[in-house]
Backbone and ligand atoms as CSV (ligand in chain L), in Angstrom:
chain,resi,resn,atom,element,x,y,z
A,1,MET,N,N,152.848,40.692,112.546
A,1,MET,CA,C,154.058,40.093,111.768
A,1,MET,C,C,153.625,39.904,110.431
A,2,LEU,N,N,154.487,40.029,109.570
A,2,LEU,CA,C,154.290,39.745,108.176
A,2,LEU,C,C,155.149,38.630,107.759
A,3,GLU,N,N,154.867,37.787,106.913
A,3,GLU,CA,C,155.627,36.815,106.264
A,3,GLU,C,C,155.881,37.005,104.847
A,4,LEU,N,N,157.201,36.964,104.524
A,4,LEU,CA,C,157.761,37.144,103.150
A,4,LEU,C,C,158.837,36.195,102.915
A,5,THR,N,N,159.365,36.117,101.677
A,5,THR,CA,C,160.397,35.361,101.249
A,5,THR,C,C,161.497,36.246,100.629
A,6,ILE,N,N,162.845,36.028,100.885
A,6,ILE,CA,C,163.988,36.691,100.209
A,6,ILE,C,C,165.055,35.686,99.904
A,7,ASN,N,N,165.335,35.780,98.562
A,7,ASN,CA,C,166.202,34.745,98.084
A,7,ASN,C,C,165.773,33.251,98.535
A,8,ASN,N,N,164.518,32.903,98.449
A,8,ASN,CA,C,164.050,31.702,98.715
A,8,ASN,C,C,164.025,31.365,100.257
A,9,HIS,N,N,164.337,32.319,101.141
A,9,HIS,CA,C,164.448,32.095,102.599
A,9,HIS,C,C,163.245,32.712,103.158
A,10,PRO,N,N,162.244,32.002,103.838
A,10,PRO,CA,C,161.178,32.710,104.524
A,10,PRO,C,C,161.585,33.450,105.735
A,11,ILE,N,N,160.721,34.538,105.984
A,11,ILE,CA,C,161.202,35.248,107.175
A,11,ILE,C,C,159.850,35.943,107.619
A,12,GLU,N,N,159.859,36.084,108.983
A,12,GLU,CA,C,158.694,36.873,109.546
A,12,GLU,C,C,159.212,38.101,110.114
A,13,VAL,N,N,158.672,39.306,109.709
A,13,VAL,CA,C,159.221,40.586,110.318
A,13,VAL,C,C,157.981,41.543,110.888
A,14,ALA,N,N,158.479,42.505,111.602
A,14,ALA,CA,C,157.447,43.505,112.283
A,14,ALA,C,C,156.693,44.062,111.184
A,15,GLU,N,N,155.407,44.699,111.363
A,15,GLU,CA,C,154.722,45.406,110.434
A,15,GLU,C,C,155.452,46.636,109.963
A,16,ASP,N,N,156.280,47.262,110.708
A,16,ASP,CA,C,157.009,48.516,110.084
A,16,ASP,C,C,158.341,48.251,109.481
A,17,ALA,N,N,158.677,47.148,109.247
A,17,ALA,CA,C,159.925,46.704,108.759
A,17,ALA,C,C,160.045,46.990,107.182
A,18,THR,N,N,161.138,47.356,106.700
A,18,THR,CA,C,161.261,47.379,105.377
A,18,THR,C,C,161.943,46.214,104.831
A,19,ILE,N,N,162.019,46.047,103.495
A,19,ILE,CA,C,162.781,44.924,102.780
A,19,ILE,C,C,164.161,44.876,103.247
A,20,LEU,N,N,164.812,45.971,103.358
A,20,LEU,CA,C,166.166,45.877,103.821
A,20,LEU,C,C,166.287,45.508,105.273
A,21,ASP,N,N,165.264,45.883,106.173
A,21,ASP,CA,C,165.425,45.167,107.434
A,21,ASP,C,C,165.313,43.790,107.452
A,22,ALA,N,N,164.439,43.454,106.709
A,22,ALA,CA,C,164.149,41.947,106.631
A,22,ALA,C,C,165.376,41.169,106.066
A,23,ALA,N,N,165.862,41.643,104.906
A,23,ALA,CA,C,167.100,40.983,104.447
A,23,ALA,C,C,168.211,40.933,105.335
A,24,ARG,N,N,168.455,42.091,106.063
A,24,ARG,CA,C,169.572,42.104,107.203
A,24,ARG,C,C,169.250,41.160,108.294
A,25,GLN,N,N,167.856,40.800,108.567
A,25,GLN,CA,C,167.654,39.812,109.657
A,25,GLN,C,C,168.014,38.502,109.199
A,26,LEU,N,N,168.077,38.382,107.913
A,26,LEU,CA,C,168.538,36.998,107.306
A,26,LEU,C,C,169.906,36.852,107.089
A,27,GLY,N,N,170.767,37.993,107.434
A,27,GLY,CA,C,172.152,38.126,106.968
A,27,GLY,C,C,172.388,38.369,105.506
A,28,ILE,N,N,171.365,38.658,104.655
A,28,ILE,CA,C,171.701,38.963,103.347
A,28,ILE,C,C,172.018,40.498,103.159
A,29,GLN,N,N,173.252,40.582,102.550
A,29,GLN,CA,C,173.787,41.826,102.356
A,29,GLN,C,C,173.034,42.705,101.070
A,30,ILE,N,N,172.574,43.768,101.293
A,30,ILE,CA,C,172.183,44.589,100.085
A,30,ILE,C,C,172.919,45.961,100.263
A,31,PRO,N,N,173.676,46.316,99.173
A,31,PRO,CA,C,174.381,47.504,99.245
A,31,PRO,C,C,173.670,48.815,99.432
A,32,THR,N,N,174.006,49.816,100.197
A,32,THR,CA,C,173.261,51.003,100.285
A,32,THR,C,C,174.235,52.030,100.240
A,33,MET,N,N,173.769,53.287,99.832
A,33,MET,CA,C,174.525,54.527,99.855
A,33,MET,C,C,173.967,55.541,100.512
A,34,CYS,N,N,172.542,55.856,100.103
A,34,CYS,CA,C,171.920,57.197,100.755
A,34,CYS,C,C,171.142,56.691,101.864
A,35,HIS,N,N,171.012,55.561,102.325
A,35,HIS,CA,C,170.399,55.130,103.527
A,35,HIS,C,C,171.200,55.120,104.652
A,36,LEU,N,N,170.567,55.822,105.847
A,36,LEU,CA,C,171.295,55.746,107.126
A,36,LEU,C,C,170.311,55.429,108.084
A,37,ASN,N,N,170.544,54.457,108.916
A,37,ASN,CA,C,169.599,54.009,110.008
A,37,ASN,C,C,169.382,55.158,110.910
A,38,GLY,N,N,168.014,55.392,111.213
A,38,GLY,CA,C,167.534,56.402,112.152
A,38,GLY,C,C,167.281,57.726,111.593
A,39,THR,N,N,167.518,57.864,110.352
A,39,THR,CA,C,167.197,59.023,109.664
A,39,THR,C,C,166.076,58.773,108.537
A,40,GLU,N,N,165.475,60.061,108.059
A,40,GLU,CA,C,164.383,59.826,107.243
A,40,GLU,C,C,164.870,59.227,105.885
A,41,HIS,N,N,164.031,58.456,105.177
A,41,HIS,CA,C,164.328,57.939,103.957
A,41,HIS,C,C,164.589,58.944,102.809
A,42,PHE,N,N,165.724,58.936,102.137
A,42,PHE,CA,C,166.091,60.013,101.156
A,42,PHE,C,C,165.941,59.303,99.756
A,43,THR,N,N,165.967,57.901,99.605
A,43,THR,CA,C,165.786,57.235,98.403
A,43,THR,C,C,166.018,57.850,97.263
A,44,SER,N,N,167.418,58.085,96.884
A,44,SER,CA,C,167.909,58.656,95.838
A,44,SER,C,C,168.839,57.895,94.970
A,45,CYS,N,N,169.863,57.067,95.649
A,45,CYS,CA,C,170.756,56.389,94.814
A,45,CYS,C,C,170.207,55.160,93.990
A,46,MET,N,N,169.351,54.452,94.535
A,46,MET,CA,C,168.631,53.232,93.877
A,46,MET,C,C,169.715,52.108,93.860
A,47,ILE,N,N,170.835,52.040,94.668
A,47,ILE,CA,C,171.788,50.950,94.640
A,47,ILE,C,C,171.172,49.813,95.369
A,48,CYS,N,N,170.206,50.132,96.120
A,48,CYS,CA,C,169.632,48.906,96.963
A,48,CYS,C,C,168.344,48.232,96.350
A,49,LEU,N,N,168.186,48.492,95.028
A,49,LEU,CA,C,167.036,47.855,94.173
A,49,LEU,C,C,167.028,46.342,94.493
A,50,VAL,N,N,165.828,45.814,94.676
A,50,VAL,CA,C,165.626,44.345,94.670
A,50,VAL,C,C,164.354,44.154,93.929
A,51,LYS,N,N,163.927,42.871,93.488
A,51,LYS,CA,C,162.868,42.556,92.657
A,51,LYS,C,C,161.927,41.665,93.382
A,52,ASP,N,N,160.595,41.920,93.206
A,52,ASP,CA,C,159.586,41.177,93.726
A,52,ASP,C,C,159.204,40.291,92.567
A,53,ARG,N,N,159.528,38.818,92.729
A,53,ARG,CA,C,159.342,37.785,91.757
A,53,ARG,C,C,157.844,37.801,91.153
A,54,ARG,N,N,156.930,38.020,92.049
A,54,ARG,CA,C,155.517,37.868,91.837
A,54,ARG,C,C,155.016,38.763,90.632
A,55,ASN,N,N,155.809,39.907,90.341
A,55,ASN,CA,C,155.213,40.918,89.413
A,55,ASN,C,C,156.477,41.505,88.630
A,56,GLY,N,N,157.633,41.131,88.933
A,56,GLY,CA,C,158.830,41.566,88.282
A,56,GLY,C,C,159.305,42.988,88.600
A,57,ARG,N,N,158.624,43.636,89.579
A,57,ARG,CA,C,158.726,45.067,89.882
A,57,ARG,C,C,159.961,45.333,90.642
A,58,LEU,N,N,160.819,46.109,90.167
A,58,LEU,CA,C,161.950,46.671,91.036
A,58,LEU,C,C,161.589,47.731,91.991
A,59,MET,N,N,162.276,47.648,93.152
A,59,MET,CA,C,161.963,48.575,94.298
A,59,MET,C,C,163.180,48.835,95.142
A,60,PRO,N,N,163.229,50.132,95.804
A,60,PRO,CA,C,164.241,50.388,96.648
A,60,PRO,C,C,164.121,49.715,97.908
A,61,SER,N,N,164.948,48.713,98.352
A,61,SER,CA,C,164.759,47.991,99.648
A,61,SER,C,C,164.810,48.886,100.813
A,62,CYS,N,N,165.472,49.925,100.959
A,62,CYS,CA,C,165.731,50.694,101.989
A,62,CYS,C,C,164.534,51.533,102.509
A,63,SER,N,N,163.706,51.787,101.494
A,63,SER,CA,C,162.320,52.536,101.969
A,63,SER,C,C,161.175,51.789,101.618
A,64,MET,N,N,161.035,50.746,100.996
A,64,MET,CA,C,159.880,49.992,100.632
A,64,MET,C,C,159.358,48.989,101.706
A,65,PRO,N,N,158.277,49.294,102.367
A,65,PRO,CA,C,157.909,48.355,103.481
A,65,PRO,C,C,157.645,47.123,102.852
A,66,ALA,N,N,157.955,46.053,103.845
A,66,ALA,CA,C,157.705,44.687,103.626
A,66,ALA,C,C,156.303,44.455,103.680
A,67,SER,N,N,155.714,43.620,102.842
A,67,SER,CA,C,154.384,43.211,102.792
A,67,SER,C,C,154.393,41.715,102.805
A,68,GLU,N,N,153.110,41.336,103.243
A,68,GLU,CA,C,152.689,39.916,103.322
A,68,GLU,C,C,152.808,39.311,101.898
A,69,GLY,N,N,153.582,38.092,101.728
A,69,GLY,CA,C,153.576,37.382,100.649
A,69,GLY,C,C,154.587,37.797,99.664
A,70,MET,N,N,155.327,38.869,99.857
A,70,MET,CA,C,156.440,39.252,98.940
A,70,MET,C,C,157.354,38.068,98.585
A,71,ASP,N,N,157.895,38.035,97.418
A,71,ASP,CA,C,158.750,36.920,96.876
A,71,ASP,C,C,160.125,37.832,96.311
A,72,ILE,N,N,160.891,38.278,97.326
A,72,ILE,CA,C,161.983,39.072,96.864
A,72,ILE,C,C,163.324,38.262,96.416
A,73,VAL,N,N,163.888,38.888,95.377
A,73,VAL,CA,C,165.142,38.430,94.946
A,73,VAL,C,C,166.131,39.493,95.022
A,74,THR,N,N,167.358,39.245,95.547
A,74,THR,CA,C,168.366,40.568,95.646
A,74,THR,C,C,169.590,40.367,94.689
A,75,ASP,N,N,169.542,39.248,93.916
A,75,ASP,CA,C,170.951,39.193,93.276
A,75,ASP,C,C,170.767,38.104,91.947
A,76,ASP,N,N,169.655,38.372,91.138
A,76,ASP,CA,C,169.535,37.820,89.773
A,76,ASP,C,C,170.195,38.565,88.878
A,77,ALA,N,N,170.246,38.130,87.645
A,77,ALA,CA,C,170.999,38.748,86.555
A,77,ALA,C,C,170.520,40.177,86.295
A,78,GLU,N,N,169.231,40.428,86.367
A,78,GLU,CA,C,168.670,41.854,86.161
A,78,GLU,C,C,169.121,42.772,87.260
L,1,FES,S1,S,170.113,53.108,99.659
L,1,FES,FE1,FE,169.780,54.543,98.327
L,1,FES,S2,S,167.758,54.348,97.442
L,1,FES,FE2,FE,168.141,52.789,98.954
């Protein structure tokens, strides 16, 4: 299991979870267009971008694996 934070809410997720999976477990809505559960990641629309506060990096939540200690924000001004 991995521990990370999304919008200041801590969560523990399985090793193979994406950031989108973790957000959905918390009930946090992240819009998606090219992502469809059960299919290969296509990662083209980038509507699902989120930011890791630790380094300011933007990443597609639908295909980015969750990792230990992430501090994700889904809805800031950026
Ligand atoms: S939903 Fe399209 S890149 Fe994530």
